[in-house]
Each structure stands twice: as C-alpha cells, then as structure tokens.
ZAVEXDO-431583 format. One record per residue (C-alpha): x, y, z. Coordinates in steps of 0.5 Angstrom, whole numbers, plus 2048, in hexadecimal, padded with zeros to 3 digits. Layout:
N
XYZ/...
//
This chain:
412
800800800/8038077FE/80080E7FF/8028127FA/8058197FA/7FE81B7F8/7FB81A7FE/80181D802/8008237FE/7F98237FE/7F8823806/7FD829806/7F982D801/7F382B805/7F682D80C/7F8834809/7F1835807/7EF83380E/7F4837812/7F383D80D/7EC83E80D/7EC843807/7EE842800/7F483F7FF/7F883F7F8/7FB8397F5/80283D7F4/80283E7FB/8018377FE/8068357F9/80B83A7FB/80B839802/80A831802/80F8307FD/80B82D7F9/80B82D7F1/8058327EF/80482E7E9/8038277ED/7FF82B7F2/7FA82D7EC/7F98267EA/7F78247F2/7F28297F2/7EF8277EC/7EF8207EF/7EB8227F5/7E68277F2/7E18227F1/7E08217F9/7DE8297F9/7E18297FF/7E48307FD/7E28367F7/7E683A7F3/7E68427F4/7E88467EE/7EA84D7ED/7F18507EF/7F184D7F6/7EF8467F3/7F083F7F6/7EC83A7FA/7E883A800/7E5834804/7DE833802/7DD82E808/7DF82E80F/7E582A811/7E1826815/7DD82480F/7E382280B/7E481A80C/7EC81980B/7E9812808/7E6816802/7EC819801/7F1813801/7EC8107FC/7EB8167F7/7F28167F7/7F580F7F6/7EF80C7F4/7EF8077F9/7F1804800/7F37FD7FF/7F97FA803/7FA7F47FD/7F77F57F6/7F37EE7F7/7EE7F17FC/7EB7F67F6/7ED7F17F0/7EC7EA7F3/7ED7E77EC/7F47E97EB/7F67E47F0/7F47DC7EF/7F57DB7F6/7F17E17F9/7EB7DC7FA/7EF7D77FE/7F47DC801/7F57DC809/7F87E3809/7F37E6805/7EE7E780C/7F37EA80F/7F57F080A/7ED7F1809/7ED7F2811/7F37F7811/7F07FB80B/7EA7FC80F/7EE7FE815/7F1804810/7EA80680D/7E8806814/7ED80A817/7ED80F811/7E580F811/7E6812818/7EB818816/7E981E813/7EC824811/7EB827818/7EF82181A/7F5824816/7F482B819/7F5829820/7FB82481E/7FE82B81B/7FD82F821/80082A825/806829821/807831820/807831828/80C82B829/81182D823/811835824/818833827/81B830821/81C83881F/82283B822/822842826/826844820/82184281B/81B84581E/81F84C81F/82184C818/81B84A816/81684F81A/81B855819/81F853813/826857812/82785B80B/821859808/81E85C802/82285E7FB/8288627FB/8288687F7/82F8697F5/8318617F5/83685F7EF/8358587F0/82E8547F0/82E84D7F1/8278497F0/8258427F1/81F83D7F2/81883F7EF/8118407F2/80F83A7EE/8148367F2/8128397F9/81883D7FB/81B8437F7/8218487F9/82484E7F6/82A8507FA/82D8577F9/8348597FA/8388607FA/83F85E7F8/8458637F8/84A8637F3/84F8607F8/84A85A7F8/84785B7FF/84085A800/83E860803/83685F803/83185A803/82A859802/825854800/81E8527FE/81B84B800/8158477FE/814841802/81483F80A/817841810/81D83D80F/81E840808/81D84780B/822846811/82784380C/827849808/82784E80E/82D84B811/83184A80A/830851809/833852810/83984D80F/83B850808/83B85780A/84385A80A/845853807/84A853801/84684F7FB/84C84A7FB/84A848802/843849801/8438437FC/84683F801/84083F805/83B839805/834837807/83783480D/83A83B80F/83383E80F/830838813/835839818/834840819/82D83F81A/82E83981F/82B83481B/825833816/82082D816/822828811/81C82980D/81F83180C/82683080A/824831803/823839805/82B839807/82C836800/82983C7FD/82C841800/83383E7FE/83183E7F7/82F8457F7/8358477FA/8398447F4/8348477EF/83584E7F1/83C84E7F1/83C84B7EA/8378507E8/83D8557EB/8428527E8/83E8527E1/83D84B7E0/8378487DE/8328467E4/83383E7E2/83083A7E8/8348347EA/82F8307E7/8318327E0/8398317E1/83882A7E0/83182A7DD/82C8257DE/8258267E1/8248217E7/81D8247EA/8198277E5/8148297EB/81982E7EF/81E82F7E9/82482B7EC/82A8287E8/82F8237E9/8348287EB/83082C7F0/82F8257F4/8368227F3/8398297F6/8348297FC/8368227FD/83D8237FE/83C82A802/838827807/83A81F807/83381D805/832816805/82B814804/8258167FF/821819804/82781E806/8288207FF/8218227FE/821826805/82782A802/82582B7FB/81D8297FB/81F8257F5/81A81E7F6/8158227FA/80F8227F5/80D81D7F1/8138197F3/8158167EC/81C8187EC/81E8157F3/82180F7F0/8268147EC/8288177F2/8298117F5/82E80F7EF/8318167F0/8328157F7/83580E7F6/83A8117F1/83C8167F6/83D8127FC/84180D7F7/83D8077F9/8388027F5/8318057F4/82E8007F9/8338017FF/8338097FE/82C80A7FD/828806803/822809801/8238057FA/8267FF7FE/8207FF802/81A8017FE/816807801/811804806/809807806/80780980D/80380380E/8097FE80C/80D803811/808802816/8087FA815/80F7FA816/8107FE81C/80A7F981F/80F7F381E/8157F6821/8117F8827/80F7F1828/8157ED825/81B7F2828/8187F782D/8137F3831/8187ED833/81D7F2836/8187F683B/8187F5842/8127F4847/80E7FA847/8117FD840/80D7FE83A/80E800833/80880282F/807805828/80380C828/80480E821/80880D81A/809814816/80E813811/815812814/81281481B/81080F81F/80C810826/80D80B82C/80A80B833/80F809838/80E80783F/815806841/81A809846/81F808840/81B80C83B/82080F837/824809837/81E805834/81D80B82F/82480A82D/82380382C/81D803828/81F808824/826804822/8227FE821/81D80281C/823805818/8267FE818/8207FA816/81B7FE813/81E805810/82380A810/821811813/81C80E818/81B81381E/818810824/814815829/811813830/80B816832/
//
C-alpha cells in the first residue's frame, strides 16, 4: 500500500484553506509549502468533484473552503486522490490471483484494510487542524533565537539603490527566491549589502545574516563563505530548511559574478544536466551540495536542494549521483534505494514487529513500551521505565538497523 504525494500535498493544501479561513492563492501555497504549482493544480482538479472548496475569481482570486472542516472526511480525500485504499490488490480484484478464494491470509488483509478505513473515517480536516496546532506548540523551539531575531527584525532588508552587483537565485514557482544587492568598492571590498527575499522564516533569516557577514569583506574572502557558515551564524536551522542557506551562498556568488562582468551562469549549467524538473535543480548543484555538506542520503539532498521534494521521479537519479560522489555502489551508498521506501502502513507494521520481537523481551518487570504514532520517519512511543532515555535510544537504534535509516523516536 502506497500513499502518493498527491495525498500528502492535497492534505497540506486543504489544511492551508482551513487555517487561513480566507481566499488562498495556489501560488502562495506552492511557494510557502515548497510544492510545484503545476503539480498542485493537478491535485486541485482531482479534488474539485468533492465540492469541499470553491474558487474565488478576480484580482484576489483563489480558493476557500465550502464546507466546515468537521464535515470533510479524510477517507473521502484519500479515495478521491489515490482511487482506493486496498492493502493488497487482490482485495479489489480477486480474479487477478488464482489463490484468492483459498488464501488463508486474505481475511487478515481484509480486516487490516477495514481498520485503516475506520481510522480515516473517524478523522476529518478538523483533526489536521488540531494536529497542526499541537505541532506548532511543540516545535517552535526548532528555530534558534538568532533565526527568530533575523526573521522578525531582518537586517539590510530592501533593495540597495547604489548597488553595483546583484545576484538572483531561486524562483517564485519553486517556492523561494532571493535577490542580493552589493555595493563593492574599486578595491574589491563589500561596503554595503541589501536583499529582497520571498520565502519562509529560514529564507529571510539566512538572507539577513548573510548581509551582516559580508559587509566589510573583500570579495575573494566572501567567495569562500559556504552555506555552513550561514547556518553556524544562525545557530542552526531545521534539517528541512537547509536549502535556504544554500540559496544565500549561491546568491552571493551570483552577485560577485555580476560585479566582475561574468554571465550569471547558475551552478546547474556549468556541467549542464537538469535532474529535478519541479524545482530546476541539476546534477552540478547536487554534487556540490553533497561535497560541501558531507551528505549521505537522498533525503538529506532533498533537504538541502529541494530536489526530489515534489513528484519524486528524480530520486533514483539523485541516488545515483550520491553513490558516485561517495565512491560506492548504488545499493551501498543510497540506502533508500537499497531498502525500498516504505509506506507509512508498512513502516507501522515493521515497528510493531520490532517492538514485539526485539524490545518487549528485554523489558524488566514493570516496564512497558507502546506505540503511539508513526508519522513518516517520526515514531512516537509511550515508555514506562526508570530508564526511559536508554530505552528510547535502544528502540531508535533497532528501528534504524532493522527498518529504515533516519527514523527518529520520540517519547510521550
């Protein structure tokens, strides 16, 4: 069973409609959520027959919810976007398997599917709103104080009237865009800097701190700055927002190329092969980011470049590039390819298996470990033990070894 990106992005679009409670433009959702607008338009067309939102025309046109969040069933959304919820294909098409009428496991899969349907039937868009509220309350600390300060009170924001160097990277269609302005003296010293950024808090904070860093620097020294320097000055960024720091580094290089009279050739065209069509990322950008940040997984490449973050069709190509950069065979270097990506249901089944077979046997009297939730690579456990941290670490290590690299265990 596989829940496609259509469901993930469709839910994010509907959640945005529910949270904003006013007209929402597709371009804004695509930009802020890091989704390809063309792909989002396809999803909206698929959802329209449900009549759960309506379009608003005019200058401020967009979409608004047509029903209350409590009335919008998640089951209907899953069925509309993916066409079914069958755990195994023979449930919908028993004739495709000669053994379906005598298969002793078929009742189990039927029961399992009913549990999924029952769970989704009991969930509405309002459930997502409540989950989002809890998530925001729990994860605000992911941003450092420096990120908060630069986001709320950005330095050197706005165009620089006497700039003699301008670098522009990203695009509104891809979600983030940065235009960096520099005033460089004849001696090659950066005297002033300004910026205009379209993007999230991390993008604004990265741009703001970058301008502080380069003022007073010779251009040759500025060219040595990496995205890791930007992140260090901010005290860190969430893993999913690392691409914002990469954008700052590339804008700086583009501006200095502009000052030197060189064409603004993006890194992508220096070698010249487009890999991610959704976000316009090429092999040169991916290779460079892998080298400079010591990346080892496809998911890390996505976090730093956005490549593979929309339709996902380029993930195998990214894995091949990653394997070549690491000097290993594809099945050794790209673990997501060596271990096929799991659906959330498959991951949940595997977690139950490890809990029962590896963790329960080592528990002492009075100890217990129960599964609360599985959300992607995030596994939430309820642990009753005086050695709670030790059990959490043990569980996380086992899940990563036996199920999937990158699993993070949280304890409630």
